[in-house]
Every structure is written in C-alpha cells, then in structure tokens.
N, C-alpha and C positions, 0 to 999 in steps of 0.2 A: 503493499499500498503507500507506504513511502517512496519508494522507487517511482512508483507512478505519479506522487504526488511532487514529485521533484521535477519530473520530464515533463508534467503539465507546467509548471511553474515557469520553470526555463524557456519553453517553449514559447509562453506569453511574453515574457521579457526580450526572447531571440526575434518576435513578430516585430515588437516596437524598432527592431535594427534592419527589417528587410530580411528577417533571414528565419528558418523553421530549424527545429532540432533535430532532422535528420542531415541537414546540410550546415547547422555547427559543428556536429558531430563528426562531421567527415572533414571538415577543413580544420578542426582541432586535430585528428587524426594526421592527417597530411602535412600540417603545421609540425608534427614531432618525427618526422622522417621526410626525407629528401622527396623521394618518392615514392609509390604505392602501386602495384598492378591492379586491375581492375579486383583478380581474384582476392589478391591480399587484402583489398581494403574493402569486399563483401564481406571476407572472413571476420575480419577485424569489426566491423558494424553490427556482425550478424545476420545480414538480410542474405537474400537470393538475388543472382546475377541482374536479372530483370529489373527488378527493383532498383539496384545501383545502377543500371544502365538510365534509367527514368533521373535518376537523383544527379549523376553526373551530367546529362543532358542541361538539367536547369541549373547546375553550377557554372558549365560551360557558358549558358547564354548569359550569366549573371558578368563572365569575365574574369569567372574566379578560380577556374582552372583549366588546363589544356589536356591533351591525350597525345602522346607520344608513342610512335612503334618501339617495341621490346626488341634490340637486335638481335635476330638468330630464331623469334617467332612472329610472324607476321602477322598471326592471330592476337597476339596479346598485345597489351596498351599499357603505357605508366602515366598515371596520373598526377599532375604536377600542378602547384599553387603557381597563380599567376603573383606579378607583383601586386597589381590592384589587392589580391585576396589578403595579403598581409597586413593592412589596415584594419579589414574585416577581422581577420581571426586578433587583433590586439582589441579589439572594441568587444567583441565575443569573451574577452577574457577578462576586461574590463566589467562587462555585464554579469558574469557567472562569480567574480571575487565579491561584488555588491551582493548577490542573492547567495553568497556563501556565508558571507560576515552575519548578514539577517537572519538566514536560516540556523546558525550556530552562538546567537549572540546571548542566550542564557546561558550557556555553556563553560563550563570551567577547563583549565587544561587537564585535571584531573581527571573530566569528564570524558573529555575527547580522548585521551589516552586509553581510558579503562572501556571504551567504547572499539577504539581500534582494537584493544586484542581480542575483544568479544567475536569481532569480524575476523581475524584473523586466524582466528582457533574453529570458528566455524566453516571457512575457507579450508583450512587443512584437513578437517574431518570429511567434508564434500570431494576433496581432493583423495583423499583414502579410498572413499566409496566408490569412485569411479575408479 
C-alpha cells in the first residue's frame, strides 16, 4: 500500500513538471548508466518490451532520449539521454528530494536506521526463498 501511494504521489508531482512516473523512472535509470539496451531497460523497469517501446517513443518525441544501434547486433538499440534530458533529470531529482523530505519529516535518524534494518532483513529472507 505504501509503495502504491508513493508512486501515486510522485506521479502527481512529476506531472506538474511535464513528466509521468514511468518516464521519470526511465530517466533516473538512464542517468545512472551511460547507456542501456532496450532489453536492459525493460528488465530494470520490470515492464514488457512493447510497453517500453511506447515509453521510449514518448521520451524520444520529448527530445529526452535517442536510440543508437548496438555494434554487432543490428536488432538491438542503446537508449541514451540527450543533453536536454539532463535538466529534466535534475528537476525530477529536486522533486523527489522535496517529496522524500515531506514524507520523512516526522522520523528520526534512529527510526530510519531501524526501518532500513527491517527492510534489509526482509529482502535477505526473500532472496533466500527464491
């Protein structure tokens, strides 16, 4: 429930800046990597390839990404941020930081440390199961 609410809140904030949550997530991922193939990006976003193609089409129309052929594999494409995208990413990072501050405003460092510990144990247990 918290994850859904967070996505909904961020989507509202992102729309105020001409962006959607899926597009913002793609931009964040691409900003942390020099480039990614469509397959890598789809896997990281946990979406199907046809959905990703529509997402990339939209980002490309906004002038935020370009597709480049992968050497040695004419079917594969690298997705790369344009110069214009870097300003969008910085603005989205500011939006995310404001949202993070507002969400965490009543928590102490100790609360956050304890919460992170719990999440790490849960993730470790989930990995052990799978």
